[in-house]
C-alpha positions as CSV (number, residue, x, y, z in Angstrom):
1,M,120.5,93.7,49.7
2,T,122.5,91.3,47.6
3,R,122.7,92.6,44.1
4,T,125.8,90.9,42.7
5,T,125.0,89.3,39.4
6,P,126.5,85.9,39.1
7,S,128.5,84.9,36.1
8,A,127.4,82.2,33.6
9,D,130.1,79.9,35.0
10,E,128.8,80.3,38.5
11,I,125.2,79.7,37.5
12,L,126.1,76.7,35.4
13,Q,127.4,75.0,38.6
14,I,123.7,74.3,39.3
15,E,122.0,71.6,37.3
16,P,119.1,73.1,35.2
17,A,115.7,72.6,36.6
18,W,114.1,73.5,33.2
19,K,115.2,73.7,29.6
20,D,113.3,75.3,26.8
21,E,113.5,77.9,24.1
22,V,111.5,81.1,23.3
23,H,108.4,79.9,21.3
24,P,106.6,82.1,18.7
25,D,103.5,82.5,20.9
26,W,105.7,83.8,23.8
27,I,106.6,86.9,21.7
28,D,104.7,90.1,22.6
29,V,104.1,93.3,20.6
30,N,107.6,94.6,21.5
31,G,109.2,91.6,19.7
32,H,110.6,89.9,22.7
33,M,109.5,87.3,25.3
34,N,106.5,88.5,27.3
35,I,106.7,88.9,31.1
36,R,104.2,86.1,31.7
37,H,106.6,83.5,30.3
38,Y,109.4,84.6,32.7
39,V,106.9,83.9,35.5
40,D,106.0,80.5,34.0
41,L,109.7,79.6,33.6
42,G,110.4,80.6,37.2
43,G,107.3,78.9,38.6
44,N,107.8,75.7,36.6
45,S,111.4,75.5,37.7
46,T,110.8,76.0,41.4
47,D,107.9,73.5,41.1
48,Q,110.5,70.9,39.8
49,V,112.6,71.5,42.8
50,C,109.6,71.1,45.1
51,R,108.8,67.8,43.3
52,A,112.3,66.7,44.0
53,M,111.7,67.4,47.7
54,G,108.5,65.2,47.6
55,I,105.9,67.9,47.1
56,D,104.2,66.5,44.1
57,D,100.8,65.4,42.9
58,D,100.8,62.3,45.1
59,Y,101.8,64.5,48.1
60,R,98.9,66.8,47.5
61,A,96.4,64.0,47.0
62,Q,97.5,61.7,49.7
63,R,99.0,63.9,52.4
64,R,96.7,66.9,51.6
65,M,99.5,69.4,51.7
66,G,101.3,71.6,49.1
67,V,102.9,75.0,48.6
68,F,101.3,78.3,47.6
69,T,103.3,81.2,46.3
70,A,103.2,84.1,48.7
71,E,105.6,86.6,47.1
72,Q,107.7,87.0,44.0
73,H,110.3,89.5,42.9
74,L,111.5,89.6,39.3
75,T,114.5,91.4,37.9
76,Y,114.9,91.6,34.1
77,L,118.4,91.9,32.9
78,Q,118.1,91.4,29.2
79,E,115.4,90.7,26.6
80,M,115.1,87.3,25.0
81,Q,113.8,86.8,21.5
82,L,112.3,84.1,19.4
83,G,114.3,80.8,19.4
84,T,116.6,81.8,22.3
85,P,117.6,78.6,24.2
86,I,116.8,78.9,27.9
87,T,118.0,77.0,31.0
88,V,116.7,77.8,34.5
89,H,118.8,77.1,37.6
90,V,117.3,77.1,41.0
91,R,119.0,78.0,44.3
92,T,117.1,76.7,47.4
93,L,118.0,79.4,50.0
94,E,116.4,79.1,53.4
95,R,113.2,78.0,55.1
96,S,111.3,78.4,58.4
97,A,108.9,75.9,59.8
98,K,106.3,76.9,57.2
99,V,107.9,79.1,54.6
100,G,110.6,78.5,51.9
101,H,112.7,80.9,49.8
102,M,114.1,80.1,46.4
103,V,115.6,82.0,43.5
104,A,115.4,80.8,39.8
105,L,118.1,82.1,37.5
106,I,116.8,82.3,33.9
107,M,119.7,82.0,31.4
108,D,119.9,83.1,27.8
109,R,122.0,80.2,26.6
110,S,122.7,81.8,23.2
111,K,124.8,84.4,25.0
112,D,125.4,82.5,28.3
113,R,124.0,85.5,30.1
114,L,121.6,85.8,33.0
115,A,118.3,87.2,31.6
116,C,116.0,87.2,34.6
117,I,116.1,86.7,38.4
118,F,112.9,85.1,39.7
119,E,112.8,85.1,43.5
120,T,109.9,83.4,45.3
121,V,108.6,82.8,48.7
122,L,106.5,79.6,49.2
123,V,104.2,78.8,52.1
124,H,103.6,75.2,53.0
125,V,99.8,74.7,53.3
126,N,97.2,72.2,54.4
127,M,95.1,71.8,51.2
128,D,91.9,71.4,53.1
129,T,92.1,74.4,55.4
130,R,94.2,76.4,52.9
131,R,96.3,77.6,55.9
132,G,100.0,77.5,56.5
133,V,101.3,74.4,58.3
134,E,104.8,73.2,59.1
135,F,106.8,71.2,56.6
136,P,106.7,67.5,57.6
137,E,110.0,66.1,58.9
138,D,110.8,64.2,55.6
139,V,110.1,67.2,53.4
140,A,111.9,69.6,55.8
141,A,115.0,67.3,55.7
142,A,114.9,67.2,51.9
143,Y,114.6,71.0,51.8
144,D,117.5,71.3,54.2
145,R,119.7,69.0,52.0
146,L,119.1,71.4,49.1
147,V,119.9,74.4,51.3
148,E,123.2,72.7,52.3
149,Q,124.0,72.1,48.6
150,D,123.3,75.8,48.0
151,L,125.5,76.9,50.8
152,A,128.4,75.0,49.2
153,L,128.4,77.5,46.3
154,D,131.0,80.2,46.8
155,W,128.9,83.1,45.3
156,P,126.0,85.0,46.8
157,A,122.5,84.3,45.5
158,P,121.2,87.5,43.8
159,T,118.2,88.4,46.0
160,C,116.3,91.6,46.4
161,G,117.0,91.5,50.2
162,I,113.4,91.8,51.4
163,L,111.9,88.4,50.7
164,G,112.3,85.3,52.7
165,P,110.9,83.4,55.7
166,R,111.7,86.2,58.2
167,A,109.7,88.7,56.1
168,R,106.6,86.4,56.3
């Protein structure tokens, strides 16, 4: 299990996939951002990375393939309150023929601290059969380029240690 929490300087080496701030309707009865919005931020951010690989609306419509979320693991490190500026930085970790593994690091930019780790496993699917299929060569190559960029970082991705292609 890799549980080293990266520093803000390390995380900021990765271009943000998403920028936002905590909106009034994101606040729950406890006075902080509700869990569902961490999931939205992580999902929207990993979707942006998938789009950069070519898995976008046209891909789904024309090639009839896409990705489904198979598993997620969230670790909350600090609460975020109304108006907190947010950036989300995605590391593209590894893949198998059909499965990808990413981690989105949700930052509280008012304190430059990691607020949440959103780890996800995505399965590449045929949209008609709704079954897992191999990534096409062009998408696999794009994914692999992102993995190579990730490997150039000199700090370990904070993962739970049980998710990933080998676990699926």
